[in-house]
KOLTORMAR-604225 format. One record per residue (C-alpha): residue number from 1; z, x, y; residue in one letter. Coordinates in pm, 1 decimal, always signed. Layout:
N
[pt NUM, [Z, X, Y], 'a']
...
This chain:
164
[pt 1, [-1840.5, -1074.1, -3185.1], 'x']
[pt 2, [-1533.0, -1284.7, -3260.6], 'x']
[pt 3, [-1344.4, -1396.5, -2951.5], 'x']
[pt 4, [-990.1, -1270.8, -2905.9], 'x']
[pt 5, [-750.8, -1526.8, -3053.5], 'x']
[pt 6, [-532.3, -1507.0, -2740.8], 'x']
[pt 7, [-815.2, -1628.4, -2516.4], 'x']
[pt 8, [-863.2, -1998.8, -2453.6], 'x']
[pt 9, [-1106.7, -2210.9, -2256.5], 'x']
[pt 10, [-838.9, -2320.1, -2010.2], 'x']
[pt 11, [-830.6, -2150.8, -1671.2], 'x']
[pt 12, [-572.4, -1875.1, -1638.3], 'x']
[pt 13, [-256.1, -1982.0, -1460.6], 'x']
[pt 14, [-157.5, -1779.7, -1152.2], 'x']
[pt 15, [+59.1, -1476.2, -1217.7], 'x']
[pt 16, [+413.7, -1441.4, -1086.1], 'x']
[pt 17, [+646.5, -1145.1, -1064.5], 'x']
[pt 18, [+1022.4, -1158.8, -1022.8], 'x']
[pt 19, [+1237.4, -857.3, -950.9], 'x']
[pt 20, [+1604.9, -917.9, -1009.4], 'x']
[pt 21, [+1932.9, -733.1, -1046.1], 'x']
[pt 22, [+2227.4, -842.1, -1257.6], 'x']
[pt 23, [+2544.6, -709.9, -1415.5], 'x']
[pt 24, [+2692.4, -731.1, -1761.8], 'x']
[pt 25, [+3050.2, -848.2, -1818.9], 'x']
[pt 26, [+3114.8, -533.9, -2026.2], 'x']
[pt 27, [+2924.3, -204.4, -2053.1], 'x']
[pt 28, [+2655.6, -208.9, -2321.8], 'x']
[pt 29, [+2621.8, +83.6, -2559.5], 'x']
[pt 30, [+2287.1, +235.8, -2654.6], 'x']
[pt 31, [+2267.9, +26.8, -2972.8], 'x']
[pt 32, [+2321.6, -297.3, -2779.0], 'x']
[pt 33, [+2060.9, -198.0, -2518.4], 'x']
[pt 34, [+1815.8, -105.9, -2796.9], 'x']
[pt 35, [+1873.4, -443.6, -2967.4], 'x']
[pt 36, [+1818.5, -623.0, -2634.3], 'x']
[pt 37, [+1496.4, -427.0, -2576.8], 'x']
[pt 38, [+1365.9, -492.9, -2928.1], 'x']
[pt 39, [+1428.8, -866.6, -2888.2], 'x']
[pt 40, [+1277.0, -873.3, -2536.7], 'x']
[pt 41, [+966.0, -683.7, -2645.1], 'x']
[pt 42, [+906.8, -919.3, -2936.0], 'x']
[pt 43, [+956.1, -1233.9, -2726.1], 'x']
[pt 44, [+754.8, -1091.4, -2435.0], 'x']
[pt 45, [+461.6, -1017.8, -2665.4], 'x']
[pt 46, [+465.6, -1382.2, -2781.6], 'x']
[pt 47, [+490.8, -1517.0, -2425.0], 'x']
[pt 48, [+252.0, -1274.6, -2251.8], 'x']
[pt 49, [+525.0, -1122.1, -2035.2], 'x']
[pt 50, [+515.4, -762.6, -1915.2], 'x']
[pt 51, [+754.8, -561.3, -1702.4], 'x']
[pt 52, [+1019.4, -295.4, -1664.8], 'x']
[pt 53, [+1390.5, -295.6, -1749.6], 'x']
[pt 54, [+1634.7, -44.5, -1601.5], 'x']
[pt 55, [+1998.2, -28.2, -1710.6], 'x']
[pt 56, [+2303.8, +172.7, -1609.7], 'x']
[pt 57, [+2638.8, +103.6, -1771.4], 'x']
[pt 58, [+2678.3, -253.5, -1639.8], 'x']
[pt 59, [+2379.3, -300.4, -1409.3], 'x']
[pt 60, [+2028.8, -426.2, -1480.6], 'x']
[pt 61, [+1723.3, -405.7, -1259.5], 'x']
[pt 62, [+1422.4, -580.2, -1406.5], 'x']
[pt 63, [+1066.7, -661.8, -1307.3], 'x']
[pt 64, [+905.7, -940.8, -1509.3], 'x']
[pt 65, [+547.7, -1059.4, -1465.9], 'x']
[pt 66, [+327.4, -1316.8, -1631.4], 'x']
[pt 67, [+204.3, -1673.8, -1597.7], 'x']
[pt 68, [+412.2, -1862.9, -1343.3], 'x']
[pt 69, [+562.1, -2125.8, -1575.1], 'x']
[pt 70, [+646.8, -1863.2, -1838.5], 'x']
[pt 71, [+822.1, -1636.3, -1587.4], 'x']
[pt 72, [+1016.1, -1926.9, -1436.7], 'x']
[pt 73, [+1131.7, -2040.1, -1782.7], 'x']
[pt 74, [+1225.4, -1683.5, -1875.8], 'x']
[pt 75, [+1417.8, -1628.8, -1553.9], 'x']
[pt 76, [+1614.4, -1952.1, -1602.6], 'x']
[pt 77, [+1701.1, -1831.2, -1955.2], 'x']
[pt 78, [+1815.2, -1494.8, -1814.8], 'x']
[pt 79, [+2037.9, -1672.3, -1562.6], 'x']
[pt 80, [+2198.7, -1866.5, -1850.1], 'x']
[pt 81, [+2241.1, -1559.4, -2072.7], 'x']
[pt 82, [+2609.8, -1455.0, -2091.9], 'x']
[pt 83, [+2501.0, -1089.1, -2092.8], 'x']
[pt 84, [+2391.2, -1135.4, -1729.2], 'x']
[pt 85, [+2628.2, -1208.9, -1441.7], 'x']
[pt 86, [+2577.3, -1194.4, -1065.4], 'x']
[pt 87, [+2202.0, -1247.1, -1111.3], 'x']
[pt 88, [+2017.8, -1206.1, -780.7], 'x']
[pt 89, [+1648.2, -1215.9, -703.3], 'x']
[pt 90, [+1532.3, -915.9, -502.0], 'x']
[pt 91, [+1171.1, -1032.0, -486.9], 'x']
[pt 92, [+961.2, -1319.8, -614.5], 'x']
[pt 93, [+590.9, -1358.4, -548.7], 'x']
[pt 94, [+244.3, -1436.2, -676.0], 'x']
[pt 95, [+35.8, -1141.0, -792.4], 'x']
[pt 96, [-335.3, -1091.9, -850.9], 'x']
[pt 97, [-288.1, -849.5, -1140.6], 'x']
[pt 98, [-7.4, -703.4, -1346.3], 'x']
[pt 99, [+158.3, -376.4, -1247.6], 'x']
[pt 100, [+285.6, -320.7, -1604.5], 'x']
[pt 101, [-0.1, -458.3, -1812.3], 'x']
[pt 102, [+45.5, -195.1, -2084.2], 'x']
[pt 103, [+419.2, -250.0, -2124.9], 'x']
[pt 104, [+571.5, -552.9, -2299.4], 'x']
[pt 105, [+895.9, -415.0, -2157.9], 'x']
[pt 106, [+913.1, -59.7, -2034.9], 'x']
[pt 107, [+1262.5, +86.4, -2022.4], 'x']
[pt 108, [+1423.9, +346.2, -1799.2], 'x']
[pt 109, [+1792.3, +431.7, -1808.1], 'x']
[pt 110, [+1919.5, +421.3, -1451.1], 'x']
[pt 111, [+2143.8, +694.7, -1311.8], 'x']
[pt 112, [+2487.4, +576.7, -1203.5], 'x']
[pt 113, [+2494.8, +468.5, -840.8], 'x']
[pt 114, [+2119.7, +421.4, -807.5], 'x']
[pt 115, [+2105.2, +40.2, -809.9], 'x']
[pt 116, [+2288.8, -10.8, -477.0], 'x']
[pt 117, [+2068.0, +250.4, -309.4], 'x']
[pt 118, [+1753.0, +101.2, -458.6], 'x']
[pt 119, [+1856.4, -252.3, -364.6], 'x']
[pt 120, [+1908.6, -143.3, -3.1], 'x']
[pt 121, [+1568.2, +27.8, -4.7], 'x']
[pt 122, [+1403.1, -289.0, -135.1], 'x']
[pt 123, [+1565.5, -501.0, +134.2], 'x']
[pt 124, [+1473.8, -250.0, +406.4], 'x']
[pt 125, [+1107.4, -229.8, +307.9], 'x']
[pt 126, [+844.9, -493.0, +373.5], 'x']
[pt 127, [+738.4, -636.9, +38.8], 'x']
[pt 128, [+469.9, -867.4, +169.9], 'x']
[pt 129, [+131.0, -804.2, +13.7], 'x']
[pt 130, [-159.1, -742.1, +250.9], 'x']
[pt 131, [-390.4, -1045.1, +264.2], 'x']
[pt 132, [-682.8, -826.9, +156.1], 'x']
[pt 133, [-506.7, -754.9, -172.9], 'x']
[pt 134, [-546.7, -380.0, -118.3], 'x']
[pt 135, [-172.0, -319.8, -118.3], 'x']
[pt 136, [+4.4, -270.1, -451.4], 'x']
[pt 137, [+219.8, -557.0, -572.1], 'x']
[pt 138, [+586.2, -565.8, -476.3], 'x']
[pt 139, [+673.1, -488.8, -839.0], 'x']
[pt 140, [+460.6, -174.3, -832.6], 'x']
[pt 141, [+611.7, -71.7, -496.9], 'x']
[pt 142, [+964.7, -130.0, -624.2], 'x']
[pt 143, [+885.5, +75.4, -932.4], 'x']
[pt 144, [+757.7, +352.6, -702.7], 'x']
[pt 145, [+1079.9, +333.3, -499.5], 'x']
[pt 146, [+1278.5, +353.5, -821.9], 'x']
[pt 147, [+1087.0, +658.4, -943.3], 'x']
[pt 148, [+1116.1, +827.2, -601.9], 'x']
[pt 149, [+1490.4, +767.3, -594.7], 'x']
[pt 150, [+1535.3, +870.6, -955.9], 'x']
[pt 151, [+1314.8, +1176.0, -967.7], 'x']
[pt 152, [+1226.0, +1261.8, -608.2], 'x']
[pt 153, [+1544.9, +1234.2, -406.3], 'x']
[pt 154, [+1914.3, +1215.6, -479.1], 'x']
[pt 155, [+2048.4, +872.1, -381.5], 'x']
[pt 156, [+2261.9, +892.6, -69.5], 'x']
[pt 157, [+2551.4, +705.1, -230.7], 'x']
[pt 158, [+2548.0, +889.1, -561.5], 'x']
[pt 159, [+2845.9, +1118.2, -603.0], 'x']
[pt 160, [+2969.8, +1325.6, -892.4], 'x']
[pt 161, [+3273.8, +1169.5, -1060.2], 'x']
[pt 162, [+3597.9, +1326.1, -941.5], 'x']
[pt 163, [+3692.9, +1422.7, -1297.2], 'x']
[pt 164, [+3354.9, +1583.5, -1380.0], 'x']
């Protein structure tokens, strides 16, 4: 059997996940979001990065995971990207395994008003991983919070627009 060309003899570097929120200077249309996703998926495949991107009008929530040095370099690039402003880390931590191993960059559109509610939920919940490793990673737990807020419960702060 031929070894996978992505495998090397060097030991695998520890994995890191970063969960961050940011804003865009101007709303991005579907075509711009699609172009961003296509570029991210291509680059992520090259770099071995996996994760989830959520976007609503001007707000991003993203979970990125991969080898520590790769994630740190990627996050510094995101902070320098003019499409991102007010970049804030919601969680950063080492992980034993990837929560999004099948997704170079999964995408979920985010309902208006969800990011503030989700951010509060993240801050109010303990994100520390149990020493035994039995607890899901913070990224997986944040994704679960997101899905619960999006599909299970209406966010407390979400309101219908007055002109709807």
